[in-house]
C-alpha positions in Angstrom: 177.6 87.1 97.8 174.7 84.7 98.0 174.8 81.7 100.3 173.1 78.3 99.8 170.7 77.3 102.6 169.9 73.8 103.7 167.4 73.0 106.5 167.2 69.4 107.8 164.6 68.2 110.3 166.1 65.8 112.9 164.8 63.5 115.6 167.7 64.0 118.1 169.3 67.5 118.0 172.3 66.6 120.2 173.2 63.6 118.1 172.8 65.4 114.8 174.7 68.4 116.1 177.7 66.2 117.1 177.6 64.5 113.6 177.5 67.8 111.6 180.1 69.5 113.9 182.5 66.7 113.1 181.6 66.7 109.4 182.1 70.4 109.1 185.0 70.7 111.5 183.2 73.5 113.3 180.7 74.1 116.0 177.4 75.7 115.1 177.2 79.5 115.3 173.7 79.4 116.7 172.6 76.8 119.3 169.1 76.6 120.9 167.3 73.7 122.5 165.5 72.9 119.3 167.7 74.4 116.6 171.3 74.7 115.5 172.9 76.6 112.5 176.3 76.7 110.9 177.3 79.7 108.7 180.1 78.1 106.8 182.5 79.7 104.3 183.8 76.5 102.8 181.5 75.3 101.5 179.6 78.6 101.6 176.3 77.5 103.2 173.8 78.3 105.8 173.2 74.8 107.2 170.4 74.4 109.9 168.9 71.5 111.8 165.8 71.6 113.9 164.0 69.1 116.2 160.4 70.3 116.2 158.4 67.2 115.6 158.7 67.2 111.8 159.5 64.1 109.7 163.3 63.7 109.5 165.2 64.6 106.3 165.5 67.6 104.1 162.9 70.1 105.0 163.7 72.8 102.5 166.5 74.4 100.5 167.2 78.0 99.9 169.4 81.0 99.0 170.3 83.6 101.6 171.0 87.0 100.1 172.7 90.2 101.4 170.5 92.9 99.9 166.9 93.6 98.8 168.1 93.9 95.2 169.4 90.3 95.3 166.2 89.1 96.8 164.2 90.9 94.0 166.6 89.4 91.4 165.9 85.8 92.6 162.1 86.5 92.9 162.1 87.6 89.2 164.0 84.5 88.2 161.4 82.3 89.9 158.7 84.2 88.1 160.5 83.7 84.8 160.6 80.0 85.6 156.8 80.1 86.0 157.0 79.0 89.6 154.2 79.7 92.0 155.6 82.0 94.6 154.6 83.5 97.9 156.4 86.4 99.7 156.6 87.6 103.3 157.9 90.7 105.0 159.7 90.6 108.3 158.8 87.0 109.0 159.9 85.7 112.5 161.3 82.2 112.0 164.3 80.2 113.1 165.4 82.7 115.6 165.7 85.4 112.9 163.6 88.1 111.2 163.7 87.9 107.4 162.0 89.0 104.2 161.3 85.8 102.1 160.2 84.5 98.8 159.0 80.9 98.7 158.7 78.7 95.7 158.5 75.0 94.8 160.5 73.3 92.1 158.8 70.9 89.6 159.3 68.0 92.1 157.7 69.9 94.9 161.0 70.7 96.7 160.5 74.0 98.5 163.0 76.8 98.0 163.3 79.7 100.5 165.1 82.9 99.3 165.5 85.3 102.1 167.2 88.4 103.4 167.8 88.4 107.2 167.7 91.6 109.3 168.6 90.3 112.7 168.2 87.7 115.4 165.3 87.1 117.9 165.3 85.1 121.2 162.5 82.7 120.2 162.1 80.3 117.3 159.3 82.6 116.1 155.9 81.9 114.7 157.4 80.8 111.5 156.1 81.2 108.0 152.3 81.1 107.9 150.5 78.1 106.6 148.7 80.5 104.2 152.0 81.3 102.5 153.2 77.7 102.4 149.9 76.5 101.0 150.0 79.1 98.2 153.2 77.6 97.0 152.6 73.9 97.6 149.7 72.1 99.4 152.0 69.7 101.2 154.2 72.4 102.5 151.8 73.5 105.2 153.3 71.0 107.6 156.9 72.1 107.1 159.4 73.3 109.7 158.6 77.0 109.3 154.8 76.5 109.2 152.5 75.8 112.0 151.9 72.0 112.4 148.6 70.8 110.9 145.9 70.1 113.4 143.6 67.2 112.7 140.7 68.6 114.7 136.9 68.6 114.3 135.8 71.4 112.0 135.0 74.6 113.8 132.0 76.8 113.3 132.2 80.6 113.5 129.0 82.6 113.7 130.3 85.5 111.7 129.9 83.7 108.4 126.4 83.5 107.0 127.1 80.3 105.0 126.8 76.8 106.3 126.5 73.2 105.2 126.7 72.5 101.5 126.8 76.2 100.7 129.9 76.7 102.7 131.6 73.5 101.4 130.8 74.6 97.9 132.3 78.0 98.5 135.5 76.6 99.9 135.8 74.3 96.9 135.2 77.2 94.5 138.0 79.2 96.1 140.4 76.2 96.0 139.7 75.5 92.3 140.2 79.1 91.3 143.4 79.4 93.2 144.8 76.1 91.9 144.1 77.2 88.3 144.8 80.9 88.3 146.5 82.2 91.5 149.9 83.7 90.4 151.2 84.8 93.8 150.2 85.4 97.4 152.0 88.0 99.6 151.2 88.0 103.3 151.9 91.2 105.3 150.6 91.3 108.9 146.8 90.9 109.0 146.3 91.0 105.2 147.1 88.9 102.2 147.6 90.3 98.6 146.6 87.9 95.9 147.3 88.2 92.2 145.2 86.2 89.7 145.5 85.8 85.9 143.6 88.4 84.0 141.7 85.6 82.2 139.6 85.0 85.3 138.9 88.7 86.1 135.1 88.2 85.9 135.2 85.1 88.1 137.3 86.9 90.7 135.0 90.0 90.8 132.0 87.8 91.2 133.6 85.8 94.0 134.6 88.9 95.9 131.1 90.3 95.6 129.7 87.2 97.2 132.4 87.1 99.8 131.5 90.7 100.9 128.0 89.6 101.5 128.7 86.6 103.7 132.0 87.8 105.3 131.2 91.4 106.2 133.8 91.5 109.0 136.6 91.4 106.4 137.9 94.0 104.0 138.1 93.2 100.3 139.8 95.4 97.7 140.1 94.6 94.0 142.2 96.3 91.3 143.2 95.3 87.8 146.5 96.1 85.9 148.7 94.5 83.3 150.0 92.0 85.9 146.6 90.6 86.7 143.7 90.9 89.1 144.8 92.1 92.5 142.7 91.1 95.5 143.6 92.3 99.1 141.9 90.6 102.0 142.2 92.3 105.3 141.4 91.0 108.8 140.2 93.6 111.3 142.1 94.2 114.5 139.4 92.5 116.5 140.1 89.2 114.7 143.9 89.6 114.3 144.7 86.7 116.7 143.0 84.4 114.1 144.4 86.0 111.0 146.4 82.9 109.9 143.4 80.7 109.8 141.2 83.3 108.1 143.7 84.3 105.4 144.9 80.8 104.9 141.6 79.9 103.1 141.9 82.6 100.6 145.5 81.8 99.7 145.3 78.0 99.8 145.0 75.8 96.6 142.9 73.2 98.4 140.0 73.5 100.9 141.0 73.5 104.6 140.0 70.5 106.7 139.3 72.7 109.7 139.2 76.4 110.5 138.7 78.1 113.9 139.4 81.5 112.7 137.4 84.3 114.2 137.7 83.8 117.9 134.2 82.4 118.4 134.8 78.9 117.4 132.7 76.0 118.8 133.4 72.4 118.0 131.0 70.7 115.7 130.3 67.0 115.0 133.0 65.6 112.7 130.9 65.4 109.5 130.0 69.1 109.7 132.0 71.3 107.2 134.4 73.9 108.4 132.8 77.3 108.9 134.9 80.3 108.9 134.2 83.9 109.7 135.7 84.8 106.4 133.1 82.6 105.1 135.7 81.1 103.4 138.3 82.2 105.7 
């Protein structure tokens, strides 16, 4: 049996908790200092609130499932609806570990379909900005994604590009993704991207140039009936900065700043972001 999920961002957790406990006639089943959740049977809903500095209101909607088959069923429906989707395995978020499929409806409302394995004692790192950005650019500041940082662009020496060349490469990746990226699946320190077959030559050319300027990263390319598959892998030495590196490759718009490869140094504000993935 599937369960509707609603997540609301609030300013005052205690005040909102008291309101919803009265509305639902029940206390939440999970209570933390920044989060509360009701697992209700009437109505059948997973209703959560969080106070983590986000704008108040509906953060996202979703469907909680009870099996991997149900999650696959919903994912296939989203594909049939031609939604841009992004998936995650064992994502730590909202005091739980879950496999997830994210999508956005035509109005930009984000939907999270998920299968939860168990609870954790911390809020968790949340869904990566790379995954959110692959679904909807505005989603990168949502409750389950790291808050956007308006900082001066960072320069990382591992990338051989700089200045206009770097800016142009970031724009090229963003345009290609906005037009032809079908899905992005993040798993640990790698992201698996699937592009339309119609841009196969453009993808192969881009990857060849990325290998030249971003030698620290791994790039694998394959082609099948589903499309062009590109896997970008971050080495263990850079794993602490994997979110920032992989975010560039999955995002439909250029990042404003990236400090991704552990050797970042602040640059004057006009300088473009430089990333060890060269684009990552």
